[in-house]
C-alpha positions as CSV (number, residue, x, y, z in Angstrom):
1,R,-70.9,8.8,-0.5
2,L,-71.2,5.0,-0.2
3,R,-71.3,4.5,3.5
4,G,-73.3,2.9,6.2
5,R,-73.9,-0.8,6.5
6,N,-73.6,-1.5,2.8
7,K,-71.9,-4.6,1.6
8,I,-69.8,-3.2,-1.2
9,A,-66.8,-5.4,-1.6
10,Q,-65.2,-3.7,-4.7
11,V,-65.3,-0.3,-6.2
12,P,-65.6,-0.4,-10.0
13,L,-62.5,0.3,-12.1
14,A,-64.5,3.1,-13.8
15,L,-64.1,5.2,-10.6
16,G,-60.8,6.4,-12.1
17,G,-62.7,8.0,-15.0
18,L,-64.6,10.4,-12.6
19,T,-61.7,12.8,-12.6
20,S,-63.8,15.7,-11.3
21,L,-64.7,13.8,-8.2
22,G,-63.7,15.8,-5.1
23,V,-65.0,13.7,-2.2
24,V,-65.2,9.9,-1.8
25,T,-66.5,8.3,1.3
26,L,-66.6,4.5,1.4
27,N,-66.9,4.0,5.1
28,D,-68.4,0.9,6.7
29,N,-68.6,-1.4,3.7
30,S,-67.0,-4.8,3.0
31,L,-64.3,-3.4,0.7
32,V,-61.4,-5.7,-0.1
33,R,-59.8,-3.7,-2.9
34,L,-59.7,-0.2,-4.3
35,P,-59.1,0.0,-8.0
36,L,-55.7,1.1,-9.2
37,S,-57.5,3.6,-11.3
38,I,-57.9,5.7,-8.2
39,R,-54.5,7.2,-9.0
40,A,-56.3,9.2,-11.8
41,L,-58.6,11.1,-9.3
42,T,-56.5,14.2,-9.3
43,S,-59.3,16.5,-8.0
44,L,-59.9,14.3,-5.0
45,T,-59.5,16.4,-1.8
46,E,-61.3,14.1,0.7
47,F,-61.2,10.3,0.9
48,S,-62.3,8.0,3.6
49,A,-62.6,4.2,3.7
50,A,-62.8,3.7,7.5
51,G,-64.6,0.6,8.8
52,N,-63.4,-1.8,6.0
53,P,-61.3,-4.2,8.1
54,N,-60.6,-6.6,5.2
55,I,-59.1,-4.2,2.8
56,D,-55.9,-5.5,1.3
57,L,-55.2,-3.5,-1.8
58,P,-53.9,-1.0,-1.0
59,P,-53.1,-2.3,2.5
60,A,-55.1,-0.8,5.3
61,V,-52.0,1.0,6.6
62,V,-51.7,2.8,3.3
63,V,-55.4,3.7,3.2
64,E,-55.1,5.2,6.7
65,Q,-52.3,7.5,5.5
66,G,-54.7,9.3,3.1
67,I,-55.4,9.8,-0.5
68,E,-51.9,11.0,-1.5
69,Q,-50.4,7.7,-0.3
70,I,-53.2,5.7,-1.8
71,R,-52.5,7.4,-5.2
72,A,-48.8,6.8,-4.8
73,F,-49.3,3.1,-3.9
74,A,-51.7,2.6,-6.8
75,Q,-49.2,4.2,-9.2
76,V,-46.4,2.0,-7.9
77,V,-48.4,-1.2,-8.5
78,H,-49.6,0.0,-11.9
79,N,-46.0,0.7,-12.9
80,T,-45.0,-2.8,-11.8
81,L,-47.2,-4.3,-14.6
82,K,-44.7,-2.8,-17.1
83,T,-41.4,-3.0,-15.2
84,R,-41.8,-6.2,-13.2
85,H,-40.2,-4.3,-10.3
86,L,-42.3,-3.6,-7.2
87,D,-41.0,-0.8,-5.0
88,L,-42.9,-0.7,-1.8
89,S,-40.4,1.5,0.0
90,G,-41.6,3.8,2.7
91,F,-45.3,2.9,2.8
92,R,-45.1,2.0,6.6
93,L,-46.1,-1.6,5.8
94,M,-46.1,-4.1,8.8
95,E,-46.2,-7.1,6.5
96,L,-45.9,-7.8,2.8
97,P,-49.3,-7.4,1.2
98,V,-51.0,-10.7,0.2
99,F,-51.4,-9.7,-3.5
100,V,-47.6,-9.7,-3.8
101,G,-47.6,-13.5,-3.7
102,G,-49.7,-13.5,-6.8
103,M,-47.2,-11.5,-8.8
104,T,-45.4,-14.5,-10.2
105,G,-43.7,-12.5,-13.0
106,L,-42.0,-10.2,-10.5
107,T,-38.2,-9.9,-11.0
108,A,-37.4,-7.2,-8.4
109,L,-38.9,-6.3,-5.0
110,T,-37.9,-3.4,-2.9
111,I,-39.3,-3.1,0.6
112,A,-36.9,-0.6,2.3
113,R,-38.1,1.8,5.0
114,N,-41.1,-0.3,6.2
115,Q,-41.7,-2.3,9.4
116,I,-41.9,-5.7,7.8
117,T,-40.7,-8.5,10.2
118,E,-41.4,-11.7,8.2
119,L,-41.3,-12.8,4.6
120,D,-41.6,-16.6,4.8
121,G,-45.0,-17.1,3.2
122,V,-44.3,-15.1,0.0
123,F,-40.9,-16.2,-1.2
124,P,-41.9,-19.7,-2.5
125,L,-44.3,-18.0,-4.8
126,L,-41.7,-15.5,-6.2
127,G,-39.3,-17.9,-7.9
128,G,-38.5,-15.3,-10.6
129,L,-37.0,-12.7,-8.2
130,T,-33.5,-11.7,-9.3
131,S,-33.3,-8.6,-6.9
132,L,-34.5,-8.1,-3.4
133,N,-33.8,-4.9,-1.4
């Protein structure tokens, strides 16, 4: 457990190699990102990252939904590295995550079944998009 007034900003990528890990508590740190390798933690039954107000990958709204959604989100982003299609459907997002603006090679973006109300700031950065749903 890594909680209680620490200043941990990023969890090492190697976390994904700890496949027997059953409980991860990262409360009250300075987390900004969780590694995409978290999708490999198949034995994980308890996960908490409360008290990390600046977390953006995955977005805080996904983290609040629990480990299954976190794993699903991490898998989607990982798959995008190969397919160049980012499908963020149904993650209950209120806004497009900041990291999407840095995905300049993205050709397709799907954001269906969310609560996103504005896209203005991201589109100038996504000049290669050929599909938006």
